[in-house]
VOVEX-990134 format. One record per residue (C-alpha): residue number from 1; residue in one letter; x, y, z. Coordinates in pm, whole numbers, plus 50000, padded with zeros to 5 digits. Layout:
residues N
> NUM;A;X;Y;Z
...
//
This chain:
residues 463
> 1;M;48959;52638;49474
> 2;A;48846;52326;49658
> 3;P;48570;52117;49502
> 4;A;48237;52135;49679
> 5;I;48200;51901;49977
> 6;P;47913;51652;49932
> 7;A;47637;51714;50186
> 8;A;47694;51375;50347
> 9;M;48059;51465;50407
> 10;E;48011;51808;50570
> 11;R;48024;51669;50927
> 12;P;48143;51308;50895
> 13;H;48236;51076;51180
> 14;F;48499;50811;51100
> 15;I;48505;50486;51296
> 16;G;48868;50371;51292
> 17;I;48993;50709;51177
> 18;G;49357;50613;51240
> 19;G;49366;50356;50961
> 20;A;49573;50429;50652
> 21;G;49276;50460;50418
> 22;M;49036;50623;50661
> 23;S;49282;50886;50786
> 24;G;49364;50992;50432
> 25;I;49002;51065;50345
> 26;A;48955;51247;50675
> 27;K;49260;51465;50606
> 28;I;49139;51567;50260
> 29;L;48791;51649;50390
> 30;A;48938;51858;50671
> 31;Q;49159;52043;50423
> 32;R;48852;52113;50210
> 33;G;48674;52267;50507
> 34;A;48457;51985;50644
> 35;K;48402;51946;51019
> 36;V;48555;51602;51071
> 37;A;48547;51379;51380
> 38;G;48619;51017;51452
> 39;S;48748;50752;51687
> 40;D;49030;50502;51696
> 41;A;49142;50220;51924
> 42;K;49462;50389;52041
> 43;E;49668;50704;52029
> 44;S;49907;50737;51735
> 45;A;50108;50981;51531
> 46;T;49823;50968;51279
> 47;A;49575;51082;51544
> 48;E;49800;51376;51627
> 49;A;49837;51466;51258
> 50;L;49459;51467;51223
> 51;R;49416;51689;51529
> 52;A;49665;51933;51379
> 53;L;49419;51972;51089
> 54;G;49132;52048;51327
> 55;V;48987;51696;51336
> 56;T;48831;51575;51662
> 57;V;48978;51233;51745
> 58;H;48841;51022;52030
> 59;I;49039;50728;52168
> 60;G;48837;50414;52217
> 61;H;48495;50332;52073
> 62;A;48187;50453;52260
> 63;A;47837;50561;52158
> 64;E;47882;50905;52312
> 65;H;48169;50981;52073
> 66;L;47922;51015;51787
> 67;A;47775;51365;51770
> 68;D;47398;51384;51717
> 69;D;47442;51622;51423
> 70;A;47693;51407;51230
> 71;S;47606;51409;50861
> 72;A;47733;51052;50807
> 73;V;47929;50775;50971
> 74;V;48218;50649;50758
> 75;V;48331;50287;50802
> 76;S;48572;50044;50642
> 77;S;48516;49673;50595
> 78;A;48719;49613;50913
> 79;I;48451;49768;51138
> 80;R;48242;49503;51309
> 81;A;47863;49521;51318
> 82;D;47857;49541;51700
> 83;N;48063;49861;51717
> 84;P;47884;50093;51966
> 85;E;47919;50399;51744
> 86;L;47766;50210;51454
> 87;A;47476;50105;51676
> 88;R;47431;50466;51787
> 89;A;47422;50579;51423
> 90;A;47135;50338;51361
> 91;E;46945;50478;51660
> 92;L;46990;50835;51536
> 93;G;46915;50751;51174
> 94;I;47255;50880;51060
> 95;P;47353;50732;50720
> 96;V;47648;50492;50712
> 97;V;47893;50542;50421
> 98;H;48163;50298;50322
> 99;R;48516;50436;50297
> 100;S;48524;50367;49923
> 101;D;48211;50574;49860
> 102;A;48358;50862;50059
> 103;L;48679;50848;49855
> 104;A;48486;50824;49528
> 105;S;48298;51142;49617
> 106;L;48630;51325;49667
> 107;M;48738;51238;49313
> 108;D;48424;51378;49149
> 109;G;48508;51644;48889
> 110;L;48881;51567;48889
> 111;R;49106;51368;48655
> 112;A;49144;51054;48860
> 113;I;49424;50799;48834
> 114;A;49342;50485;49034
> 115;V;49624;50242;49111
> 116;A;49526;49879;49167
> 117;G;49693;49539;49190
> 118;T;49770;49273;49448
> 119;H;50110;49432;49517
> 120;G;50277;49768;49461
> 121;K;49977;50001;49485
> 122;T;50113;50224;49760
> 123;T;50454;50267;49598
> 124;T;50317;50345;49251
> 125;T;50057;50588;49383
> 126;S;50329;50757;49585
> 127;M;50561;50787;49288
> 128;L;50290;50961;49088
> 129;A;50194;51193;49373
> 130;V;50555;51299;49434
> 131;A;50636;51346;49065
> 132;L;50324;51551;48995
> 133;G;50393;51766;49298
> 134;H;50754;51814;49189
> 135;L;50623;51947;48857
> 136;G;50408;52203;49037
> 137;L;50080;52035;48935
> 138;D;49956;52024;49299
> 139;P;49770;51691;49285
> 140;S;49533;51553;49543
> 141;Y;49624;51207;49661
> 142;A;49513;50928;49895
> 143;I;49774;50661;49966
> 144;G;49807;50362;50198
> 145;G;50135;50486;50347
> 146;D;50315;50806;50445
> 147;L;50537;50968;50181
> 148;A;50897;51014;50291
> 149;G;50904;51380;50183
> 150;P;50568;51529;50287
> 151;G;50530;51272;50564
> 152;T;50160;51222;50501
> 153;N;49935;50969;50327
> 154;A;49687;51218;50180
> 155;R;49651;51576;50069
> 156;H;49403;51805;49902
> 157;G;49566;51988;49612
> 158;D;49435;52259;49383
> 159;G;49541;52075;49067
> 160;E;49310;51881;48838
> 161;V;49461;51536;48903
> 162;F;49364;51306;49191
> 163;V;49583;50999;49244
> 164;A;49430;50725;49458
> 165;E;49526;50381;49576
> 166;A;49245;50144;49475
> 167;D;49197;49856;49719
> 168;E;49070;49527;49578
> 169;S;49061;49341;49911
> 170;D;48688;49396;49969
> 171;R;48591;49487;49609
> 172;S;48559;49851;49714
> 173;F;48771;49968;49417
> 174;Q;48470;49900;49199
> 175;K;48321;50227;49330
> 176;Y;48571;50448;49145
> 177;D;48544;50580;48790
> 178;P;48898;50689;48698
> 179;E;49019;50841;48376
> 180;V;49327;50619;48398
> 181;A;49360;50295;48592
> 182;I;49677;50103;48664
> 183;V;49667;49729;48734
> 184;L;50014;49616;48833
> 185;N;49943;49248;48895
> 186;V;49654;49012;48969
> 187;E;49698;48727;49218
> 188;L;49482;48533;49460
> 189;D;49485;48702;49801
> 190;H;49232;48817;50062
> 191;H;49102;48465;50098
> 192;A;48820;48568;50331
> 193;N;48664;48759;50039
> 194;Y;48776;48567;49730
> 195;A;48744;48192;49685
> 196;S;48915;48158;49346
> 197;M;49106;48335;49071
> 198;D;48784;48349;48872
> 199;E;48635;48570;49143
> 200;I;48949;48784;49144
> 201;Y;48932;48836;48766
> 202;E;48559;48916;48785
> 203;S;48634;49181;49047
> 204;F;48915;49340;48846
> 205;E;48701;49334;48532
> 206;A;48428;49519;48721
> 207;F;48690;49775;48828
> 208;T;48811;49831;48475
> 209;A;48452;49860;48350
> 210;K;48425;50182;48552
> 211;I;48709;50354;48362
> 212;R;48563;50663;48197
> 213;P;48485;50644;47822
> 214;G;48801;50722;47627
> 215;G;49014;50636;47929
> 216;T;49318;50413;47964
> 217;L;49404;50091;48143
> 218;V;49777;50054;48216
> 219;V;49876;49694;48295
> 220;G;50200;49553;48429
> 221;E;50394;49254;48302
> 222;H;50263;49011;48562
> 223;A;50084;48714;48402
> 224;G;49762;48789;48588
> 225;A;49761;49151;48474
> 226;R;49822;49048;48113
> 227;E;49536;48798;48137
> 228;L;49312;49082;48257
> 229;A;49428;49292;47961
> 230;R;49336;49009;47725
> 231;R;48990;48983;47878
> 232;V;48909;49353;47836
> 233;A;49107;49431;47519
> 234;D;48797;49452;47299
> 235;R;48604;49686;47525
> 236;E;48487;49985;47324
> 237;G;48633;50320;47422
> 238;L;48911;50170;47634
> 239;E;49282;50204;47555
> 240;V;49495;49924;47702
> 241;V;49867;49999;47744
> 242;T;50106;49726;47857
> 243;V;50423;49799;48058
> 244;G;50719;49566;48102
> 245;E;51052;49431;47985
> 246;S;50909;49200;47715
> 247;E;50942;49307;47354
> 248;D;50566;49324;47303
> 249;S;50515;49581;47581
> 250;D;50374;49916;47468
> 251;A;50585;50094;47729
> 252;R;50901;49887;47729
> 253;I;51154;49885;48010
> 254;L;51484;49871;47823
> 255;K;51727;49874;48111
> 256;I;51738;49842;48491
> 257;V;52083;49910;48635
> 258;P;52110;49842;49012
> 259;N;52322;50082;49216
> 260;G;52312;49997;49585
> 261;M;51976;50111;49723
> 262;K;51882;50273;49389
> 263;S;51830;50176;49024
> 264;E;51869;50359;48695
> 265;V;51577;50279;48467
> 266;T;51528;50342;48095
> 267;V;51178;50321;47944
> 268;A;51074;50351;47579
> 269;L;50733;50520;47563
> 270;D;50552;50665;47262
> 271;G;50862;50668;47042
> 272;A;51107;50821;47291
> 273;E;51343;50686;47556
> 274;H;51342;50821;47913
> 275;T;51606;50746;48177
> 276;F;51559;50823;48546
> 277;T;51664;50709;48894
> 278;V;51440;50503;49122
> 279;S;51543;50557;49484
> 280;V;51450;50209;49608
> 281;P;51617;49882;49506
> 282;G;51458;49596;49314
> 283;R;51309;49524;48972
> 284;H;50954;49544;49104
> 285;Y;51003;49908;49202
> 286;A;51145;49984;48858
> 287;H;50831;49834;48706
> 288;N;50615;50043;48940
> 289;A;50793;50358;48824
> 290;A;50745;50267;48457
> 291;A;50371;50220;48520
> 292;A;50356;50559;48693
> 293;L;50535;50722;48398
> 294;T;50290;50567;48152
> 295;A;49979;50664;48348
> 296;G;50097;51022;48390
> 297;A;50158;51050;48017
> 298;R;49799;50937;47956
> 299;V;49660;51236;48147
> 300;G;49863;51469;47928
> 301;I;50185;51517;48123
> 302;D;50503;51536;47917
> 303;P;50677;51201;47985
> 304;A;51022;51363;47963
> 305;D;50927;51603;48243
> 306;L;50763;51324;48440
> 307;A;51070;51099;48409
> 308;R;51288;51371;48558
> 309;A;51033;51432;48834
> 310;L;51017;51064;48929
> 311;T;51374;51098;49053
> 312;A;51232;51314;49334
> 313;Y;51059;51010;49483
> 314;T;51253;50904;49794
> 315;G;51028;50634;49934
> 316;V;50717;50571;50136
> 317;G;50672;50441;50487
> 318;R;50716;50064;50530
> 319;R;50829;50002;50170
> 320;L;51195;49907;50229
> 321;Q;51220;50209;50458
> 322;L;51550;50258;50636
> 323;K;51466;50303;51005
> 324;G;51821;50365;51118
> 325;E;52162;50218;51195
> 326;A;52325;50115;51522
> 327;K;52657;49935;51581
> 328;G;52697;49896;51206
> 329;V;52360;49719;51169
> 330;Q;52098;49874;50939
> 331;V;51731;49815;51021
> 332;I;51488;49835;50730
> 333;D;51108;49803;50740
> 334;S;50903;49611;50481
> 335;Y;50524;49589;50450
> 336;A;50551;49264;50250
> 337;H;50306;49002;50374
> 338;H;50219;48800;50063
> 339;P;50480;48549;49936
> 340;T;50526;48735;49607
> 341;E;50595;49061;49792
> 342;M;50823;48886;50041
> 343;T;51028;48728;49762
> 344;A;51055;49056;49570
> 345;D;51170;49257;49873
> 346;L;51410;48987;49990
> 347;E;51565;48958;49643
> 348;A;51597;49337;49625
> 349;M;51766;49353;49964
> 350;R;51987;49057;49882
> 351;G;52106;49248;49576
> 352;A;52162;49566;49777
> 353;A;52331;49388;50068
> 354;G;52627;49251;49873
> 355;D;52827;49032;50113
> 356;A;52632;49144;50421
> 357;R;52405;48901;50607
> 358;L;52030;48951;50567
> 359;L;51825;48883;50881
> 360;V;51443;48893;50884
> 361;V;51187;48943;51158
> 362;F;50863;48823;50996
> 363;Q;50512;48858;51134
> 364;P;50243;48670;50938
> 365;H;49929;48873;50867
> 366;L;49583;48711;50893
> 367;F;49492;48351;50973
> 368;S;49320;48303;50636
> 369;R;49628;48417;50441
> 370;T;49855;48194;50649
> 371;Q;49623;47898;50595
> 372;E;49637;47942;50217
> 373;L;49990;48074;50164
> 374;G;50189;47976;50472
> 375;E;50404;47724;50286
> 376;E;50500;47982;50022
> 377;M;50582;48235;50297
> 378;G;50821;47984;50453
> 379;E;50985;47918;50118
> 380;A;51037;48292;50067
> 381;L;51220;48316;50401
> 382;A;51484;48079;50266
> 383;L;51621;48384;50079
> 384;A;51737;48530;50413
> 385;D;52044;48415;50607
> 386;A;51832;48377;50919
> 387;S;51477;48462;51023
> 388;V;51265;48512;51331
> 389;V;50895;48426;51286
> 390;L;50637;48579;51520
> 391;D;50281;48472;51593
> 392;I;50011;48561;51340
> 393;Y;49882;48919;51354
> 394;P;49502;48868;51343
> 395;A;49391;49219;51238
> 396;R;49017;49186;51175
> 397;E;49003;48804;51184
> 398;D;48915;48548;51450
> 399;P;49156;48254;51493
> 400;I;49121;47947;51270
> 401;P;49173;47620;51462
> 402;G;49508;47463;51382
> 403;I;49641;47764;51189
> 404;T;49952;47913;51352
> 405;S;50285;48052;51240
> 406;E;50428;47703;51291
> 407;L;50304;47630;50937
> 408;I;50550;47889;50808
> 409;V;50833;47774;51034
> 410;E;50801;47414;50916
> 411;A;50790;47517;50549
> 412;A;51091;47745;50596
> 413;R;51297;47469;50756
> 414;K;51194;47227;50482
> 415;A;51325;47483;50230
> 416;G;51659;47494;50412
> 417;A;51602;47820;50603
> 418;D;51754;47905;50940
> 419;V;51438;48009;51124
> 420;T;51352;48067;51490
> 421;P;50990;48087;51615
> 422;V;50937;48359;51878
> 423;H;50605;48390;52060
> 424;N;50703;48686;52278
> 425;K;50735;48991;52055
> 426;G;50905;49184;52335
> 427;A;51199;48943;52331
> 428;V;51285;49014;51966
> 429;P;51528;49307;52016
> 430;E;51751;49098;52242
> 431;I;51731;48798;52009
> 432;V;51824;49011;51708
> 433;E;52114;49164;51899
> 434;G;52249;48812;51948
> 435;M;52213;48737;51576
> 436;A;52333;49059;51412
> 437;G;52685;49187;51363
> 438;P;52840;49496;51199
> 439;G;52746;49522;50833
> 440;D;52433;49308;50864
> 441;L;52088;49415;50744
> 442;V;51781;49348;50960
> 443;L;51445;49350;50782
> 444;T;51126;49379;50987
> 445;M;50857;49238;50759
> 446;G;50477;49215;50769
> 447;A;50159;49421;50758
> 448;G;50091;49418;51132
> 449;D;50261;49585;51428
> 450;V;50601;49427;51354
> 451;T;50691;49775;51231
> 452;D;50709;49885;51596
> 453;L;51011;49662;51648
> 454;G;51249;49858;51425
> 455;P;51311;50146;51670
> 456;R;51325;49903;51962
> 457;I;51586;49689;51787
> 458;L;51793;49999;51711
> 459;D;51762;50118;52071
> 460;H;51870;49779;52203
> 461;L;52166;49762;51967
> 462;S;52280;50113;52059
> 463;K;52293;50024;52428
//
């Protein structure tokens, strides 16, 4: 039986309903019986998936898209104050609800697991959602990417567990009160919202302070996550469980054995060893799986069963996702946009590639991130045999004078990388065709619309 729908969410209107986070909440509400509507800038597969659930989706933003009887207008931090639907809501006196508050209301009354960290949230949340579903526990979940199996980023389930990706970018994860929280890593990112690591730690501490009394914080081996654990270790009523390869980890990763695009992982947890397959390459994904195993055990799931179920995870959209193969060239899509993520994915693919050449099409994401981390991005690209660097994808930001992708190109060349700047995205498929040969791997990388290039590259190669 579906939990009751909060009154404010009975007839919600989502501005930017096609976004990963927004669409997930809209899907769950529709599955629970709410009358959901919204708007987005352009048509998409997500818009069609929402319509299939009975959601009204308008294309473009206009005041008339907002129904007079809407119970609330749901927004994310990306929605600008001058949006016409937002202005219309003010005229009608319709309450405006942030996406995080809407998601928090969906978790009320359920055993929530919130997955946070600068990197790896989507993958770890997905692993838990798939494993719990495989065990017949029918979880609800809200994820920042589409699962390879179900093909969706969110679902209402009849089980008692709700697994949610907890976004730190705008501090919105502080709205949740999970029974179990995972913090995979803590690094400085989202420079428009955080000026220092001190601010980052303060935000993560506020997030962990919302864990329910008697709940658990699962932390990864990253230095920032362990520092967070140290800061909150004495909090009354909070269990802190560390995960990693170091001997002092509570859940210790004993072995990671690479096998092409997979790994076999062994974890010692609560006095027993559990071995399972992770169907994506790289140590960071093995660590994500170990964190998922630990969190699931802390909501009462038998870790032996959960370990077997984790093998059912086959990936999530944009996380080293194989898009296809043409003329012996494999095209793989990566969401990595922070230097740490870029390095981890490139090292994983380098290990999986063997003697094959690794070619990257990289699109920087956000002017502020490029300003702060552009040099490190360029250094990461030195792990590839050759790279194409596109112009910065602005997303919600206005340009910053003097900040362009040339910062990354210069840093990459300084690090010894073979890198080509390309300002016309449409020219990339032909350029890649000239670079790639049979056996090579092409990685489209970034958080923007670089993902659209994968099918176009494959199409160009096949012709």
